C-alpha positions as CSV (number, residue, x, y, z in Angstrom):
1,M,21.1,56.1,-12.8
2,S,21.5,58.6,-10.1
3,T,22.9,57.6,-6.7
4,S,19.7,58.3,-4.9
5,L,17.7,55.9,-7.1
6,I,20.3,53.2,-6.5
7,V,20.0,53.8,-2.8
8,I,16.2,53.7,-3.0
9,L,16.3,50.4,-5.0
10,G,18.8,48.9,-2.6
11,I,16.6,49.8,0.4
12,I,13.5,48.4,-1.4
13,F,15.5,45.1,-2.3
14,L,16.7,44.8,1.4
15,V,13.1,45.4,2.8
16,L,11.7,42.8,0.4
17,Y,14.4,40.3,1.3
18,I,13.8,40.8,4.9
19,I,10.1,40.3,4.5
20,G,10.6,37.2,2.3
21,A,13.1,35.6,4.8
22,Y,10.9,36.4,7.8
23,N,7.8,34.8,6.0
24,G,9.9,31.9,5.0
25,L,10.9,31.3,8.6
26,V,7.2,31.7,9.8
27,V,6.2,29.0,7.2
28,L,8.8,26.7,8.3
29,K,7.9,27.2,12.0
30,T,4.2,26.6,11.1
31,R,5.1,23.4,9.3
32,I,6.9,22.2,12.5
33,Q,3.7,22.9,14.5
34,E,1.6,21.0,11.9
35,A,4.0,18.1,12.0
36,L,3.9,17.9,15.8
37,S,0.1,18.0,15.6
38,G,0.4,15.0,13.3
39,I,2.4,13.1,15.9
40,D,-0.2,14.0,18.5
41,V,-3.0,12.7,16.4
42,Q,-1.3,9.3,16.0
43,L,-0.3,9.1,19.6
44,K,-3.9,9.8,20.6
45,R,-5.1,7.1,18.1
46,R,-2.7,4.7,19.7
47,A,-3.8,5.7,23.2
48,D,-7.5,5.2,22.1
49,L,-6.8,1.7,20.8
50,I,-5.1,0.6,24.0
51,P,-8.2,0.3,26.3
52,N,-9.7,-2.1,23.7
53,L,-6.6,-4.1,23.5
54,V,-6.3,-4.3,27.3
55,E,-9.9,-5.3,27.7
56,T,-9.4,-8.1,25.1
57,V,-6.4,-9.4,26.9
58,K,-8.0,-9.0,30.3
59,G,-10.7,-11.4,29.2
60,Y,-8.2,-14.2,28.8
61,A,-5.6,-13.2,31.4
62,K,-7.5,-12.1,34.5
63,H,-4.6,-12.6,36.9
64,E,-2.1,-10.2,35.2
65,K,-3.3,-7.1,37.0
66,Q,0.1,-5.4,37.3
67,V,0.6,-5.5,33.5
68,F,-2.8,-3.8,32.9
69,E,-2.1,-1.1,35.6
70,N,1.3,-0.3,34.0
71,V,-0.4,0.1,30.6
72,A,-3.0,2.3,32.0
73,K,-0.5,4.5,33.8
74,A,1.7,4.8,30.7
75,R,-1.4,5.7,28.6
76,S,-2.4,8.3,31.1
77,A,1.1,9.8,31.1
78,L,1.0,10.0,27.3
79,M,-2.5,11.7,27.2
80,S,-1.3,14.3,29.8
81,A,2.1,15.1,28.3
82,T,2.5,18.6,27.1
83,S,6.1,19.2,26.1
84,L,7.9,17.4,23.3
85,Q,10.3,15.8,25.8
86,A,7.4,14.6,28.0
87,K,5.6,13.2,25.0
88,A,8.7,11.3,23.9
89,E,9.2,9.9,27.5
90,A,5.6,8.9,27.9
91,N,5.7,7.3,24.5
92,N,8.7,5.2,25.5
93,Q,7.0,4.2,28.7
94,L,3.9,3.1,26.8
95,S,6.0,1.1,24.3
96,G,7.5,-0.8,27.2
97,A,4.1,-1.4,28.8
98,L,2.7,-2.7,25.5
99,K,5.7,-5.1,25.1
100,N,4.8,-6.5,28.4
101,L,1.1,-6.7,27.5
102,F,2.1,-8.6,24.3
103,A,4.3,-10.9,26.3
104,V,1.3,-11.8,28.5
105,A,-0.8,-12.4,25.3
106,E,1.8,-14.8,24.0
107,A,1.0,-17.2,26.9
108,Y,-2.7,-17.5,25.8
109,P,-3.1,-19.3,22.5
110,E,-6.8,-18.8,22.4
111,L,-6.3,-15.0,22.7
112,K,-3.8,-14.9,19.8
113,A,-6.4,-16.7,17.7
114,S,-9.1,-14.2,18.6
115,S,-10.1,-12.1,15.6
116,N,-10.8,-9.1,17.8
117,F,-7.3,-9.3,19.2
118,Q,-5.8,-9.8,15.7
119,D,-7.7,-6.8,14.4
120,L,-6.6,-4.6,17.3
121,Q,-3.0,-5.7,16.8
122,R,-3.2,-4.8,13.1
123,Q,-4.6,-1.4,13.9
124,L,-1.9,-0.9,16.4
125,E,0.8,-1.9,14.0
126,D,-0.7,0.5,11.4
127,T,-0.7,3.3,14.1
128,E,2.9,2.6,14.9
129,D,3.9,3.0,11.3
130,K,2.0,6.2,11.1
131,I,3.8,7.5,14.3
132,A,7.1,6.6,12.8
133,Y,6.2,8.5,9.6
134,S,4.9,11.5,11.6
135,R,8.1,11.6,13.6
136,Q,10.2,11.6,10.4
137,F,8.0,14.3,8.9
138,Y,8.4,16.4,12.0
139,N,12.2,15.9,12.1
140,S,12.5,16.8,8.4
141,N,10.7,20.1,9.1
142,V,12.9,20.8,12.1
143,L,16.0,20.1,10.1
144,D,14.8,22.6,7.4
145,Y,13.9,25.2,10.0
146,N,17.0,24.8,12.1
147,T,19.2,25.0,9.0
148,R,17.5,28.0,7.7
149,I,18.0,29.9,11.0
150,K,21.7,29.0,11.0
151,V,22.7,30.0,7.4
152,F,23.8,33.3,6.3
153,P,22.2,35.8,5.7
154,T,18.9,34.4,7.0
155,N,20.5,33.9,10.4
156,L,20.6,37.7,10.8
157,I,16.9,37.9,10.3
158,A,16.2,34.9,12.6
159,N,18.3,36.4,15.3
160,W,16.6,39.8,14.8
161,F,13.2,38.4,15.1
162,N,14.2,36.0,17.9
163,F,13.6,32.6,16.0
164,K,15.0,29.8,18.2
165,E,16.1,26.3,17.3
166,E,13.5,23.5,17.7
167,E,14.1,20.0,19.3
168,F,14.1,16.9,17.3
169,F,11.8,14.1,18.3
170,Q,14.2,11.5,19.5
171,T,13.8,7.9,20.6
172,S,15.3,6.3,23.6
173,E,18.1,3.7,23.5
174,E,15.5,1.1,24.4
175,E,13.3,1.9,21.4
176,R,16.4,1.7,19.0
177,K,16.6,-2.1,19.9
178,K,15.0,-4.4,17.4
179,V,11.7,-5.8,18.8
180,E,10.2,-8.9,17.5
181,V,6.6,-9.7,18.6
182,K,5.2,-12.9,17.1
183,F,1.7,-14.1,17.2
184,D,1.7,-17.3,15.2
């Protein structure tokens, strides 16, 4: 083989590698966006369940106005959050407000026995599980992407095309504590 053919094949291989690496990074970045969208869907579902839950509890606990206001504020903050950090903080705030709401519900045995309340509680638990899965899915995609942009030789292409690290969706210290809510 002549030297010029080897150089041409080398250039073709290099160009194909750069295209493949770039496309791989774009795919990973798109997966992160899709995973974040999955979190948003579940957070919205959760936020949509909350007014029904609040109204159900309100019917039994009319004098617990501050608890209801806190849940409404936290829900509003979650719905208006735009950045990943703001969503995480608003989600933590909403989790705390819901704990207080369930603590109020604990004081009303007839509420705990209500089939409407029990159905809403099941839906909320299901949504919480889906949020946890969505976070895990998002963080797995961020891990893959962040690893890819740091390892050689893909890091050269990532730097060249200005791919930046993504943030993990993290929980607060408060959320890491085990919470037990019982409605017997």
